[in-house]
LUMKE-967650 format. One line per field, with one value per residue: residue number from 1; residue in one letter; z, x, y of N, C-alpha, C in turn. Coordinates in nm, 3 decimals. Layout:
n <- NUM; ... .
res <- a; ... .
n.z <- Z; ... .
n.x <- X; ... .
n.y <- Y; ... .
ca.z <- Z; ... .
ca.x <- X; ... .
ca.y <- Y; ... .
c.z <- Z; ... .
c.x <- X; ... .
c.y <- Y; ... .
//
This chain:
n <- 1; 2; 3; 4; 5; 6; 7; 8; 9; 10; 11; 12; 13; 14; 15; 16; 17; 18; 19; 20; 21; 22; 23; 24; 25; 26; 27; 28; 29; 30; 31; 32; 33; 34; 35; 36; 37; 38; 39; 40; 41; 42; 43; 44; 45; 46; 47; 48; 49; 50; 51; 52; 53; 54; 55; 56; 57; 58; 59; 60; 61; 62; 63; 64; 65; 66; 67; 68; 69; 70; 71; 72; 73; 74; 75; 76; 77; 78; 79; 80; 81; 82; 83; 84; 85; 86; 87; 88; 89; 90; 91; 92; 93; 94; 95; 96; 97; 98; 99 .
res <- m; h; k; p; t; e; t; t; h; n; d; l; g; t; l; t; e; d; a; h; a; l; l; t; a; t; a; d; v; a; g; e; k; v; g; d; a; r; k; r; l; s; a; a; l; d; n; a; r; q; i; a; g; r; v; r; d; q; a; v; a; g; a; k; a; a; d; k; t; v; r; e; n; p; y; q; a; i; v; i; g; v; g; v; g; a; l; v; g; y; l; l; g; r; r; c; s; r; d .
n.z <- -0.002; -0.057; 0.115; 0.212; 0.193; 0.391; 0.643; 0.578; 0.604; 0.844; 1.094; 1.056; 1.129; 1.389; 1.501; 1.466; 1.675; 1.845; 1.856; 1.975; 2.177; 2.315; 2.301; 2.439; 2.675; 2.781; 2.732; 2.991; 3.122; 3.218; 3.068; 2.902; 2.730; 2.658; 2.518; 2.319; 2.210; 2.198; 2.004; 1.745; 1.752; 1.658; 1.426; 1.304; 1.279; 1.102; 0.863; 0.785; 0.772; 0.557; 0.295; 0.322; 0.191; -0.070; -0.134; -0.179; -0.391; -0.604; -0.615; -0.676; -0.856; -1.082; -1.109; -1.172; -1.419; -1.554; -1.513; -1.786; -1.998; -2.019; -2.022; -2.337; -2.477; -2.494; -2.668; -2.722; -2.461; -2.386; -2.540; -2.395; -2.163; -2.196; -2.360; -2.132; -1.956; -2.068; -2.136; -1.824; -1.746; -1.965; -1.897; -1.618; -1.651; -1.794; -1.508; -1.361; -1.482; -1.520; -1.198 .
n.x <- 0.123; 0.025; 0.209; 0.025; -0.204; -0.186; -0.218; -0.380; -0.538; -0.509; -0.553; -0.901; -0.923; -0.761; -1.004; -1.263; -1.128; -1.161; -1.380; -1.561; -1.435; -1.567; -1.835; -1.809; -1.717; -1.878; -2.204; -2.311; -2.397; -2.680; -2.965; -3.135; -3.008; -2.804; -2.802; -2.955; -2.727; -2.559; -2.676; -2.714; -2.336; -2.314; -2.494; -2.365; -2.075; -2.182; -2.228; -2.040; -1.822; -1.944; -1.892; -1.680; -1.643; -1.714; -1.631; -1.305; -1.398; -1.478; -1.250; -1.073; -1.213; -1.117; -0.862; -0.795; -0.964; -0.811; -0.516; -0.628; -0.641; -0.439; -0.273; -0.322; -0.356; -0.039; 0.106; 0.015; -0.025; 0.160; 0.202; 0.033; 0.127; 0.350; 0.237; 0.133; 0.315; 0.480; 0.321; 0.279; 0.478; 0.516; 0.355; 0.458; 0.694; 0.654; 0.497; 0.726; 0.895; 0.779; 0.737 .
n.y <- -0.114; 0.259; 0.445; 0.682; 0.630; 0.408; 0.549; 0.643; 0.451; 0.276; 0.472; 0.535; 0.223; 0.304; 0.461; 0.342; 0.046; 0.229; 0.354; 0.112; 0.004; 0.211; 0.180; -0.112; -0.004; 0.155; -0.068; -0.093; 0.087; 0.295; 0.477; 0.614; 0.889; 0.756; 0.487; 0.555; 0.721; 0.543; 0.311; 0.497; 0.550; 0.325; 0.238; 0.475; 0.335; 0.115; 0.183; 0.330; 0.128; 0.008; 0.198; 0.214; -0.030; -0.045; 0.184; 0.093; -0.155; -0.053; 0.090; -0.116; -0.222; 0.001; -0.012; -0.274; -0.195; 0.046; -0.066; -0.282; -0.183; -0.056; -0.240; -0.378; -0.124; -0.004; 0.150; 0.329; 0.492; 0.541; 0.711; 0.896; 0.971; 1.079; 1.310; 1.457; 1.484; 1.638; 1.881; 1.946; 2.014; 2.300; 2.426; 2.429; 2.541; 2.818; 2.928; 2.926; 3.063; 3.366; 3.435 .
ca.z <- -0.042; -0.025; 0.241; 0.269; 0.231; 0.500; 0.729; 0.656; 0.692; 1.052; 1.129; 1.054; 1.242; 1.492; 1.483; 1.456; 1.790; 1.963; 1.918; 1.993; 2.305; 2.415; 2.384; 2.505; 2.826; 2.833; 2.841; 3.136; 3.176; 3.190; 3.011; 2.738; 2.585; 2.683; 2.436; 2.166; 2.109; 2.159; 1.874; 1.627; 1.673; 1.639; 1.311; 1.183; 1.282; 1.034; 0.777; 0.754; 0.688; 0.435; 0.298; 0.297; 0.124; -0.172; -0.229; -0.168; -0.460; -0.696; -0.635; -0.770; -0.971; -1.155; -1.096; -1.319; -1.565; -1.576; -1.590; -1.856; -2.098; -2.043; -2.165; -2.475; -2.565; -2.439; -2.738; -2.646; -2.286; -2.375; -2.538; -2.327; -2.077; -2.224; -2.346; -1.987; -1.878; -2.137; -2.065; -1.681; -1.712; -2.003; -1.781; -1.446; -1.671; -1.783; -1.350; -1.306; -1.530; -1.492; -1.081 .
ca.x <- 0.018; 0.097; 0.163; -0.155; -0.328; -0.166; -0.155; -0.533; -0.686; -0.477; -0.624; -0.999; -0.901; -0.770; -1.151; -1.336; -1.115; -1.208; -1.584; -1.623; -1.436; -1.657; -1.931; -1.770; -1.734; -2.076; -2.286; -2.360; -2.502; -2.817; -3.037; -3.196; -2.945; -2.670; -2.915; -2.934; -2.569; -2.502; -2.719; -2.640; -2.232; -2.355; -2.517; -2.282; -2.005; -2.164; -2.230; -1.860; -1.722; -2.020; -1.897; -1.515; -1.608; -1.732; -1.473; -1.238; -1.392; -1.465; -1.046; -0.970; -1.186; -1.099; -0.727; -0.831; -0.985; -0.689; -0.375; -0.656; -0.652; -0.265; -0.154; -0.426; -0.232; 0.054; 0.214; -0.114; -0.078; 0.332; 0.230; -0.051; 0.173; 0.451; 0.201; 0.065; 0.453; 0.480; 0.193; 0.226; 0.644; 0.553; 0.287; 0.546; 0.784; 0.552; 0.391; 0.870; 0.992; 0.672; 0.779 .
ca.y <- 0.041; 0.375; 0.582; 0.812; 0.505; 0.284; 0.604; 0.661; 0.278; 0.303; 0.615; 0.418; 0.122; 0.360; 0.496; 0.267; 0.090; 0.315; 0.386; -0.053; -0.005; 0.288; 0.094; -0.128; 0.110; 0.189; -0.142; -0.156; 0.202; 0.297; 0.554; 0.674; 0.954; 0.698; 0.361; 0.591; 0.772; 0.353; 0.300; 0.596; 0.519; 0.161; 0.258; 0.497; 0.238; 0.016; 0.341; 0.394; -0.039; -0.001; 0.309; 0.187; -0.136; 0.019; 0.281; -0.020; -0.176; 0.105; 0.167; -0.206; -0.254; 0.158; -0.009; -0.342; -0.100; 0.112; -0.190; -0.367; -0.041; 0.003; -0.349; -0.342; 0.026; 0.020; 0.286; 0.498; 0.444; 0.607; 0.898; 1.020; 0.994; 1.196; 1.401; 1.501; 1.451; 1.756; 1.983; 2.022; 2.135; 2.345; 2.518; 2.478; 2.588; 2.946; 2.991; 2.944; 3.184; 3.480; 3.449 .
c.z <- 0.016; 0.090; 0.300; 0.267; 0.330; 0.597; 0.734; 0.703; 0.868; 1.122; 1.094; 1.070; 1.339; 1.561; 1.582; 1.648; 1.843; 1.979; 1.965; 2.116; 2.403; 2.479; 2.357; 2.706; 2.891; 2.856; 2.902; 3.179; 3.155; 3.171; 2.914; 2.703; 2.551; 2.577; 2.322; 2.165; 2.142; 2.006; 1.741; 1.677; 1.645; 1.480; 1.231; 1.212; 1.097; 0.881; 0.708; 0.664; 0.567; 0.347; 0.290; 0.182; -0.040; -0.202; -0.222; -0.309; -0.623; -0.687; -0.720; -0.872; -1.131; -1.173; -1.196; -1.455; -1.655; -1.670; -1.715; -1.989; -2.131; -2.106; -2.253; -2.556; -2.475; -2.518; -2.675; -2.501; -2.333; -2.442; -2.478; -2.212; -2.065; -2.249; -2.222; -1.935; -1.911; -2.122; -1.917; -1.656; -1.833; -1.902; -1.652; -1.507; -1.691; -1.656; -1.322; -1.363; -1.538; -1.274; -1.115 .
c.x <- 0.134; 0.088; 0.045; -0.238; -0.298; -0.213; -0.348; -0.644; -0.583; -0.463; -0.800; -1.011; -0.869; -0.936; -1.222; -1.348; -1.194; -1.331; -1.600; -1.562; -1.499; -1.764; -1.966; -1.864; -1.862; -2.235; -2.332; -2.385; -2.635; -2.866; -2.990; -3.106; -2.786; -2.746; -2.900; -2.813; -2.504; -2.496; -2.688; -2.471; -2.240; -2.401; -2.402; -2.086; -2.029; -2.212; -2.085; -1.816; -1.828; -2.004; -1.779; -1.533; -1.650; -1.660; -1.384; -1.228; -1.438; -1.352; -1.000; -1.092; -1.190; -0.916; -0.758; -0.812; -0.858; -0.575; -0.468; -0.612; -0.454; -0.195; -0.226; -0.368; -0.145; 0.123; 0.094; -0.094; 0.063; 0.268; 0.102; 0.033; 0.293; 0.342; 0.140; 0.134; 0.488; 0.438; 0.261; 0.388; 0.596; 0.514; 0.339; 0.651; 0.738; 0.584; 0.651; 0.876; 0.947; 0.748; 0.944 .
c.y <- 0.092; 0.428; 0.657; 0.698; 0.395; 0.399; 0.635; 0.493; 0.258; 0.338; 0.543; 0.366; 0.190; 0.412; 0.380; 0.085; 0.098; 0.311; 0.286; -0.012; 0.083; 0.263; -0.028; -0.143; 0.136; 0.071; -0.100; -0.015; 0.239; 0.445; 0.565; 0.722; 0.845; 0.607; 0.492; 0.682; 0.615; 0.316; 0.401; 0.559; 0.355; 0.129; 0.329; 0.422; 0.127; 0.122; 0.321; 0.292; -0.007; 0.080; 0.235; 0.074; -0.124; 0.089; 0.173; -0.056; -0.113; 0.103; 0.019; -0.231; -0.096; 0.098; -0.137; -0.267; -0.065; 0.019; -0.270; -0.319; -0.080; -0.093; -0.394; -0.203; 0.041; 0.134; 0.402; 0.565; 0.533; 0.734; 0.990; 1.083; 1.085; 1.336; 1.522; 1.558; 1.599; 1.901; 2.011; 2.047; 2.210; 2.459; 2.537; 2.577; 2.778; 3.014; 3.027; 3.136; 3.340; 3.472; 3.493 .
//
């Protein structure tokens, strides 16, 4: 995994662990507000898991599609990459020459 992806994954894991610890710690606490808060937190965690799963699935599907396209059209991919690089270089060169 890339460093930002690892960091985000670790942060989400830590958040999930902390939320589960909070749910466990408040299991014996009575009260309507605490019960409602526990239900909302549990629902939010489930929702976050579903969203993370969908995002992961979409990212994997996009990466597979890009890989397939590049493998089927390697020369076009190289030309596009060089073209984008040249355009970015040109724009950065213009910006640096004005400063």
